[in-house]
KOLBALO-42284 format. One record per atom (N, C-alpha, C, O): z, x, y; atom name; residue in three letters. Coordinates in nm, 2 decimals. Example, Ala and Ser with C-alpha at 12.3 -4.5 7.8 and 13.67 -1.06 7.14 Angstrom:
BEGIN
<pt z="0.78" x="1.32" y="-0.57" atom="N" type="ala"/>
<pt z="0.78" x="1.23" y="-0.45" atom="CA" type="ala"/>
<pt z="0.78" x="1.32" y="-0.33" atom="C" type="ala"/>
<pt z="0.85" x="1.42" y="-0.33" atom="O" type="ala"/>
<pt z="0.71" x="1.28" y="-0.22" atom="N" type="ser"/>
<pt z="0.71" x="1.37" y="-0.11" atom="CA" type="ser"/>
<pt z="0.79" x="1.29" y="0.00" atom="C" type="ser"/>
<pt z="0.80" x="1.34" y="0.11" atom="O" type="ser"/>
This chain:
BEGIN
<pt z="-0.04" x="5.53" y="2.94" atom="N" type="met"/>
<pt z="0.08" x="5.59" y="2.97" atom="CA" type="met"/>
<pt z="0.14" x="5.67" y="2.85" atom="C" type="met"/>
<pt z="0.15" x="5.79" y="2.85" atom="O" type="met"/>
<pt z="0.18" x="5.59" y="2.75" atom="N" type="tyr"/>
<pt z="0.24" x="5.65" y="2.62" atom="CA" type="tyr"/>
<pt z="0.16" x="5.59" y="2.51" atom="C" type="tyr"/>
<pt z="0.12" x="5.48" y="2.51" atom="O" type="tyr"/>
<pt z="0.15" x="5.67" y="2.40" atom="N" type="tyr"/>
<pt z="0.08" x="5.62" y="2.29" atom="CA" type="tyr"/>
<pt z="0.18" x="5.57" y="2.19" atom="C" type="tyr"/>
<pt z="0.29" x="5.61" y="2.18" atom="O" type="tyr"/>
<pt z="0.13" x="5.47" y="2.11" atom="N" type="asn"/>
<pt z="0.22" x="5.41" y="2.00" atom="CA" type="asn"/>
<pt z="0.27" x="5.51" y="1.91" atom="C" type="asn"/>
<pt z="0.19" x="5.58" y="1.84" atom="O" type="asn"/>
<pt z="0.40" x="5.53" y="1.89" atom="N" type="gly"/>
<pt z="0.46" x="5.62" y="1.80" atom="CA" type="gly"/>
<pt z="0.50" x="5.75" y="1.87" atom="C" type="gly"/>
<pt z="0.56" x="5.84" y="1.80" atom="O" type="gly"/>
<pt z="0.48" x="5.77" y="2.00" atom="N" type="gln"/>
<pt z="0.52" x="5.89" y="2.07" atom="CA" type="gln"/>
<pt z="0.67" x="5.90" y="2.08" atom="C" type="gln"/>
<pt z="0.74" x="5.80" y="2.12" atom="O" type="gln"/>
<pt z="0.73" x="6.01" y="2.04" atom="N" type="thr"/>
<pt z="0.87" x="6.03" y="2.05" atom="CA" type="thr"/>
<pt z="0.91" x="6.05" y="2.19" atom="C" type="thr"/>
<pt z="0.85" x="6.13" y="2.27" atom="O" type="thr"/>
<pt z="1.02" x="5.99" y="2.24" atom="N" type="leu"/>
<pt z="1.07" x="6.00" y="2.37" atom="CA" type="leu"/>
<pt z="1.19" x="6.09" y="2.38" atom="C" type="leu"/>
<pt z="1.28" x="6.07" y="2.29" atom="O" type="leu"/>
<pt z="1.20" x="6.18" y="2.47" atom="N" type="thr"/>
<pt z="1.31" x="6.28" y="2.47" atom="CA" type="thr"/>
<pt z="1.36" x="6.30" y="2.61" atom="C" type="thr"/>
<pt z="1.48" x="6.33" y="2.63" atom="O" type="thr"/>
<pt z="1.28" x="6.28" y="2.71" atom="N" type="gln"/>
<pt z="1.32" x="6.31" y="2.85" atom="CA" type="gln"/>
<pt z="1.36" x="6.19" y="2.93" atom="C" type="gln"/>
<pt z="1.31" x="6.08" y="2.90" atom="O" type="gln"/>
<pt z="1.44" x="6.20" y="3.03" atom="N" type="asp"/>
<pt z="1.48" x="6.09" y="3.12" atom="CA" type="asp"/>
<pt z="1.36" x="6.02" y="3.17" atom="C" type="asp"/>
<pt z="1.37" x="5.90" y="3.18" atom="O" type="asp"/>
<pt z="1.26" x="6.09" y="3.22" atom="N" type="val"/>
<pt z="1.14" x="6.03" y="3.28" atom="CA" type="val"/>
<pt z="1.08" x="5.94" y="3.18" atom="C" type="val"/>
<pt z="1.02" x="5.83" y="3.21" atom="O" type="val"/>
<pt z="1.08" x="5.97" y="3.05" atom="N" type="his"/>
<pt z="1.02" x="5.88" y="2.94" atom="CA" type="his"/>
<pt z="1.10" x="5.75" y="2.94" atom="C" type="his"/>
<pt z="1.04" x="5.64" y="2.94" atom="O" type="his"/>
<pt z="1.23" x="5.76" y="2.94" atom="N" type="phe"/>
<pt z="1.31" x="5.64" y="2.93" atom="CA" type="phe"/>
<pt z="1.30" x="5.55" y="3.06" atom="C" type="phe"/>
<pt z="1.29" x="5.43" y="3.05" atom="O" type="phe"/>
<pt z="1.29" x="5.62" y="3.18" atom="N" type="gln"/>
<pt z="1.28" x="5.55" y="3.30" atom="CA" type="gln"/>
<pt z="1.14" x="5.48" y="3.31" atom="C" type="gln"/>
<pt z="1.14" x="5.36" y="3.35" atom="O" type="gln"/>
<pt z="1.04" x="5.54" y="3.26" atom="N" type="asp"/>
<pt z="0.91" x="5.48" y="3.26" atom="CA" type="asp"/>
<pt z="0.91" x="5.35" y="3.17" atom="C" type="asp"/>
<pt z="0.85" x="5.25" y="3.21" atom="O" type="asp"/>
<pt z="0.98" x="5.36" y="3.06" atom="N" type="his"/>
<pt z="0.98" x="5.25" y="2.97" atom="CA" type="his"/>
<pt z="1.06" x="5.13" y="3.03" atom="C" type="his"/>
<pt z="1.03" x="5.01" y="3.00" atom="O" type="his"/>
<pt z="1.16" x="5.16" y="3.10" atom="N" type="ile"/>
<pt z="1.24" x="5.05" y="3.17" atom="CA" type="ile"/>
<pt z="1.15" x="4.99" y="3.28" atom="C" type="ile"/>
<pt z="1.13" x="4.87" y="3.29" atom="O" type="ile"/>
<pt z="1.09" x="5.07" y="3.36" atom="N" type="glu"/>
<pt z="1.01" x="5.02" y="3.48" atom="CA" type="glu"/>
<pt z="0.89" x="4.94" y="3.43" atom="C" type="glu"/>
<pt z="0.85" x="4.85" y="3.50" atom="O" type="glu"/>
<pt z="0.82" x="4.98" y="3.32" atom="N" type="his"/>
<pt z="0.70" x="4.91" y="3.27" atom="CA" type="his"/>
<pt z="0.72" x="4.81" y="3.16" atom="C" type="his"/>
<pt z="0.63" x="4.75" y="3.11" atom="O" type="his"/>
<pt z="0.85" x="4.79" y="3.12" atom="N" type="gly"/>
<pt z="0.88" x="4.70" y="3.02" atom="CA" type="gly"/>
<pt z="0.82" x="4.73" y="2.88" atom="C" type="gly"/>
<pt z="0.77" x="4.64" y="2.81" atom="O" type="gly"/>
<pt z="0.82" x="4.85" y="2.85" atom="N" type="val"/>
<pt z="0.76" x="4.90" y="2.72" atom="CA" type="val"/>
<pt z="0.88" x="4.91" y="2.62" atom="C" type="val"/>
<pt z="0.98" x="4.98" y="2.64" atom="O" type="val"/>
<pt z="0.87" x="4.84" y="2.50" atom="N" type="pro"/>
<pt z="0.97" x="4.85" y="2.40" atom="CA" type="pro"/>
<pt z="0.98" x="4.99" y="2.33" atom="C" type="pro"/>
<pt z="0.88" x="5.06" y="2.33" atom="O" type="pro"/>
<pt z="1.09" x="5.02" y="2.28" atom="N" type="val"/>
<pt z="1.11" x="5.14" y="2.20" atom="CA" type="val"/>
<pt z="1.17" x="5.10" y="2.06" atom="C" type="val"/>
<pt z="1.24" x="5.00" y="2.04" atom="O" type="val"/>
<pt z="1.13" x="5.18" y="1.96" atom="N" type="gln"/>
<pt z="1.18" x="5.17" y="1.83" atom="CA" type="gln"/>
<pt z="1.28" x="5.28" y="1.81" atom="C" type="gln"/>
<pt z="1.25" x="5.39" y="1.85" atom="O" type="gln"/>
<pt z="1.39" x="5.25" y="1.74" atom="N" type="ile"/>
<pt z="1.49" x="5.35" y="1.72" atom="CA" type="ile"/>
<pt z="1.50" x="5.38" y="1.57" atom="C" type="ile"/>
<pt z="1.51" x="5.29" y="1.49" atom="O" type="ile"/>
<pt z="1.51" x="5.51" y="1.54" atom="N" type="tyr"/>
<pt z="1.52" x="5.56" y="1.41" atom="CA" type="tyr"/>
<pt z="1.64" x="5.64" y="1.39" atom="C" type="tyr"/>
<pt z="1.68" x="5.72" y="1.48" atom="O" type="tyr"/>
<pt z="1.70" x="5.63" y="1.27" atom="N" type="asn"/>
<pt z="1.81" x="5.72" y="1.23" atom="CA" type="asn"/>
<pt z="1.75" x="5.79" y="1.11" atom="C" type="asn"/>
<pt z="1.73" x="5.74" y="1.00" atom="O" type="asn"/>
<pt z="1.73" x="5.92" y="1.13" atom="N" type="his"/>
<pt z="1.65" x="6.00" y="1.04" atom="CA" type="his"/>
<pt z="1.51" x="5.94" y="1.03" atom="C" type="his"/>
<pt z="1.44" x="5.93" y="1.14" atom="O" type="his"/>
<pt z="1.46" x="5.90" y="0.92" atom="N" type="glu"/>
<pt z="1.33" x="5.83" y="0.91" atom="CA" type="glu"/>
<pt z="1.34" x="5.68" y="0.89" atom="C" type="glu"/>
<pt z="1.24" x="5.62" y="0.86" atom="O" type="glu"/>
<pt z="1.46" x="5.63" y="0.89" atom="N" type="met"/>
<pt z="1.49" x="5.49" y="0.87" atom="CA" type="met"/>
<pt z="1.49" x="5.41" y="1.00" atom="C" type="met"/>
<pt z="1.56" x="5.44" y="1.10" atom="O" type="met"/>
<pt z="1.40" x="5.30" y="1.01" atom="N" type="his"/>
<pt z="1.40" x="5.22" y="1.13" atom="CA" type="his"/>
<pt z="1.54" x="5.15" y="1.14" atom="C" type="his"/>
<pt z="1.60" x="5.10" y="1.05" atom="O" type="his"/>
<pt z="1.59" x="5.15" y="1.27" atom="N" type="tyr"/>
<pt z="1.72" x="5.10" y="1.29" atom="CA" type="tyr"/>
<pt z="1.72" x="4.98" y="1.39" atom="C" type="tyr"/>
<pt z="1.80" x="4.89" y="1.36" atom="O" type="tyr"/>
<pt z="1.64" x="4.98" y="1.49" atom="N" type="asp"/>
<pt z="1.63" x="4.88" y="1.59" atom="CA" type="asp"/>
<pt z="1.51" x="4.89" y="1.67" atom="C" type="asp"/>
<pt z="1.44" x="4.99" y="1.67" atom="O" type="asp"/>
<pt z="1.47" x="4.78" y="1.74" atom="N" type="ile"/>
<pt z="1.36" x="4.78" y="1.83" atom="CA" type="ile"/>
<pt z="1.40" x="4.69" y="1.95" atom="C" type="ile"/>
<pt z="1.46" x="4.59" y="1.93" atom="O" type="ile"/>
<pt z="1.36" x="4.73" y="2.07" atom="N" type="gly"/>
<pt z="1.39" x="4.65" y="2.19" atom="CA" type="gly"/>
<pt z="1.35" x="4.72" y="2.31" atom="C" type="gly"/>
<pt z="1.28" x="4.82" y="2.31" atom="O" type="gly"/>
<pt z="1.40" x="4.67" y="2.42" atom="N" type="phe"/>
<pt z="1.38" x="4.73" y="2.56" atom="CA" type="phe"/>
<pt z="1.50" x="4.80" y="2.60" atom="C" type="phe"/>
<pt z="1.62" x="4.76" y="2.58" atom="O" type="phe"/>
<pt z="1.48" x="4.92" y="2.67" atom="N" type="ile"/>
<pt z="1.59" x="5.00" y="2.72" atom="CA" type="ile"/>
<pt z="1.65" x="4.92" y="2.84" atom="C" type="ile"/>
<pt z="1.58" x="4.88" y="2.93" atom="O" type="ile"/>
<pt z="1.78" x="4.91" y="2.83" atom="N" type="glu"/>
<pt z="1.86" x="4.84" y="2.94" atom="CA" type="glu"/>
<pt z="1.92" x="4.95" y="3.03" atom="C" type="glu"/>
<pt z="1.93" x="4.92" y="3.15" atom="O" type="glu"/>
<pt z="1.96" x="5.06" y="2.98" atom="N" type="his"/>
<pt z="2.02" x="5.16" y="3.06" atom="CA" type="his"/>
<pt z="2.02" x="5.29" y="2.98" atom="C" type="his"/>
<pt z="2.01" x="5.29" y="2.85" atom="O" type="his"/>
<pt z="2.03" x="5.41" y="3.04" atom="N" type="tyr"/>
<pt z="2.04" x="5.53" y="2.98" atom="CA" type="tyr"/>
<pt z="2.12" x="5.63" y="3.06" atom="C" type="tyr"/>
<pt z="2.12" x="5.61" y="3.19" atom="O" type="tyr"/>
<pt z="2.17" x="5.73" y="3.00" atom="N" type="asp"/>
<pt z="2.24" x="5.84" y="3.07" atom="CA" type="asp"/>
<pt z="2.22" x="5.96" y="2.98" atom="C" type="asp"/>
<pt z="2.14" x="5.96" y="2.89" atom="O" type="asp"/>
<pt z="2.29" x="6.07" y="3.01" atom="N" type="glu"/>
<pt z="2.26" x="6.20" y="2.94" atom="CA" type="glu"/>
<pt z="2.31" x="6.19" y="2.79" atom="C" type="glu"/>
<pt z="2.28" x="6.28" y="2.71" atom="O" type="glu"/>
<pt z="2.39" x="6.09" y="2.76" atom="N" type="his"/>
<pt z="2.45" x="6.08" y="2.62" atom="CA" type="his"/>
<pt z="2.39" x="5.96" y="2.54" atom="C" type="his"/>
<pt z="2.38" x="5.97" y="2.42" atom="O" type="his"/>
<pt z="2.36" x="5.85" y="2.61" atom="N" type="tyr"/>
<pt z="2.33" x="5.73" y="2.54" atom="CA" type="tyr"/>
<pt z="2.21" x="5.66" y="2.59" atom="C" type="tyr"/>
<pt z="2.17" x="5.67" y="2.71" atom="O" type="tyr"/>
<pt z="2.14" x="5.58" y="2.51" atom="N" type="ile"/>
<pt z="2.03" x="5.49" y="2.54" atom="CA" type="ile"/>
<pt z="2.08" x="5.36" y="2.50" atom="C" type="ile"/>
<pt z="2.11" x="5.34" y="2.38" atom="O" type="ile"/>
<pt z="2.08" x="5.26" y="2.59" atom="N" type="val"/>
<pt z="2.13" x="5.12" y="2.56" atom="CA" type="val"/>
<pt z="2.01" x="5.03" y="2.53" atom="C" type="val"/>
<pt z="1.93" x="5.01" y="2.62" atom="O" type="val"/>
<pt z="2.00" x="4.98" y="2.41" atom="N" type="val"/>
<pt z="1.90" x="4.88" y="2.37" atom="CA" type="val"/>
<pt z="1.97" x="4.77" y="2.30" atom="C" type="val"/>
<pt z="2.05" x="4.79" y="2.21" atom="O" type="val"/>
<pt z="1.94" x="4.64" y="2.34" atom="N" type="asn"/>
<pt z="2.00" x="4.52" y="2.28" atom="CA" type="asn"/>
<pt z="2.15" x="4.53" y="2.29" atom="C" type="asn"/>
<pt z="2.22" x="4.49" y="2.19" atom="O" type="asn"/>
<pt z="2.20" x="4.57" y="2.40" atom="N" type="asn"/>
<pt z="2.34" x="4.58" y="2.43" atom="CA" type="asn"/>
<pt z="2.42" x="4.67" y="2.34" atom="C" type="asn"/>
<pt z="2.54" x="4.67" y="2.32" atom="O" type="asn"/>
<pt z="2.34" x="4.77" y="2.28" atom="N" type="thr"/>
<pt z="2.40" x="4.86" y="2.18" atom="CA" type="thr"/>
<pt z="2.37" x="5.00" y="2.23" atom="C" type="thr"/>
<pt z="2.26" x="5.04" y="2.25" atom="O" type="thr"/>
<pt z="2.48" x="5.09" y="2.26" atom="N" type="pro"/>
<pt z="2.45" x="5.22" y="2.30" atom="CA" type="pro"/>
<pt z="2.42" x="5.31" y="2.17" atom="C" type="pro"/>
<pt z="2.49" x="5.31" y="2.07" atom="O" type="pro"/>
<pt z="2.31" x="5.38" y="2.18" atom="N" type="tyr"/>
<pt z="2.27" x="5.47" y="2.08" atom="CA" type="tyr"/>
<pt z="2.28" x="5.62" y="2.13" atom="C" type="tyr"/>
<pt z="2.22" x="5.65" y="2.23" atom="O" type="tyr"/>
<pt z="2.35" x="5.70" y="2.06" atom="N" type="ala"/>
<pt z="2.37" x="5.84" y="2.10" atom="CA" type="ala"/>
<pt z="2.23" x="5.91" y="2.09" atom="C" type="ala"/>
<pt z="2.16" x="5.91" y="1.99" atom="O" type="ala"/>
<pt z="2.20" x="5.98" y="2.20" atom="N" type="arg"/>
<pt z="2.07" x="6.05" y="2.21" atom="CA" type="arg"/>
<pt z="2.05" x="6.16" y="2.10" atom="C" type="arg"/>
<pt z="1.94" x="6.18" y="2.05" atom="O" type="arg"/>
<pt z="2.16" x="6.22" y="2.06" atom="N" type="glu"/>
<pt z="2.16" x="6.33" y="1.97" atom="CA" type="glu"/>
<pt z="2.15" x="6.28" y="1.82" atom="C" type="glu"/>
<pt z="2.13" x="6.36" y="1.73" atom="O" type="glu"/>
<pt z="2.18" x="6.15" y="1.80" atom="N" type="cys"/>
<pt z="2.18" x="6.10" y="1.66" atom="CA" type="cys"/>
<pt z="2.06" x="6.02" y="1.63" atom="C" type="cys"/>
<pt z="2.04" x="6.00" y="1.51" atom="O" type="cys"/>
<pt z="1.99" x="5.97" y="1.72" atom="N" type="tyr"/>
<pt z="1.88" x="5.88" y="1.70" atom="CA" type="tyr"/>
<pt z="1.75" x="5.93" y="1.76" atom="C" type="tyr"/>
<pt z="1.75" x="6.01" y="1.85" atom="O" type="tyr"/>
<pt z="1.64" x="5.89" y="1.70" atom="N" type="arg"/>
<pt z="1.50" x="5.92" y="1.76" atom="CA" type="arg"/>
<pt z="1.45" x="5.79" y="1.82" atom="C" type="arg"/>
<pt z="1.45" x="5.68" y="1.76" atom="O" type="arg"/>
<pt z="1.39" x="5.80" y="1.94" atom="N" type="phe"/>
<pt z="1.34" x="5.69" y="2.02" atom="CA" type="phe"/>
<pt z="1.19" x="5.71" y="2.02" atom="C" type="phe"/>
<pt z="1.14" x="5.81" y="2.06" atom="O" type="phe"/>
<pt z="1.12" x="5.60" y="1.99" atom="N" type="val"/>
<pt z="0.97" x="5.60" y="1.97" atom="CA" type="val"/>
<pt z="0.91" x="5.49" y="2.06" atom="C" type="val"/>
<pt z="0.96" x="5.38" y="2.06" atom="O" type="val"/>
<pt z="0.81" x="5.53" y="2.13" atom="N" type="ser"/>
<pt z="0.74" x="5.43" y="2.22" atom="CA" type="ser"/>
<pt z="0.66" x="5.33" y="2.13" atom="C" type="ser"/>
<pt z="0.59" x="5.37" y="2.04" atom="O" type="ser"/>
<pt z="0.67" x="5.20" y="2.17" atom="N" type="arg"/>
<pt z="0.59" x="5.10" y="2.10" atom="CA" type="arg"/>
<pt z="0.52" x="5.01" y="2.20" atom="C" type="arg"/>
<pt z="0.55" x="4.89" y="2.20" atom="O" type="arg"/>
<pt z="0.43" x="5.06" y="2.28" atom="N" type="pro"/>
<pt z="0.35" x="4.98" y="2.37" atom="CA" type="pro"/>
<pt z="0.27" x="4.87" y="2.29" atom="C" type="pro"/>
<pt z="0.22" x="4.90" y="2.19" atom="O" type="pro"/>
<pt z="0.27" x="4.75" y="2.35" atom="N" type="gly"/>
<pt z="0.20" x="4.65" y="2.28" atom="CA" type="gly"/>
<pt z="0.27" x="4.57" y="2.17" atom="C" type="gly"/>
<pt z="0.21" x="4.48" y="2.11" atom="O" type="gly"/>
<pt z="0.39" x="4.61" y="2.14" atom="N" type="tyr"/>
<pt z="0.47" x="4.54" y="2.04" atom="CA" type="tyr"/>
<pt z="0.51" x="4.41" y="2.08" atom="C" type="tyr"/>
<pt z="0.58" x="4.33" y="2.01" atom="O" type="tyr"/>
């Protein structure tokens, strides 16, 4: 489905990760910020570990097998 390290940008990417229980890693610039499972998303935020992350401020990376 997704390869380890693939950047996620589209709603379908986030929905797939929710449906299949694939974790995501969150980066602020090049610094690792958090890792976990997507709980919810909308056009502005991705919620991971009960924390909303602004889509325009963070990079979301697929981590299958983590």
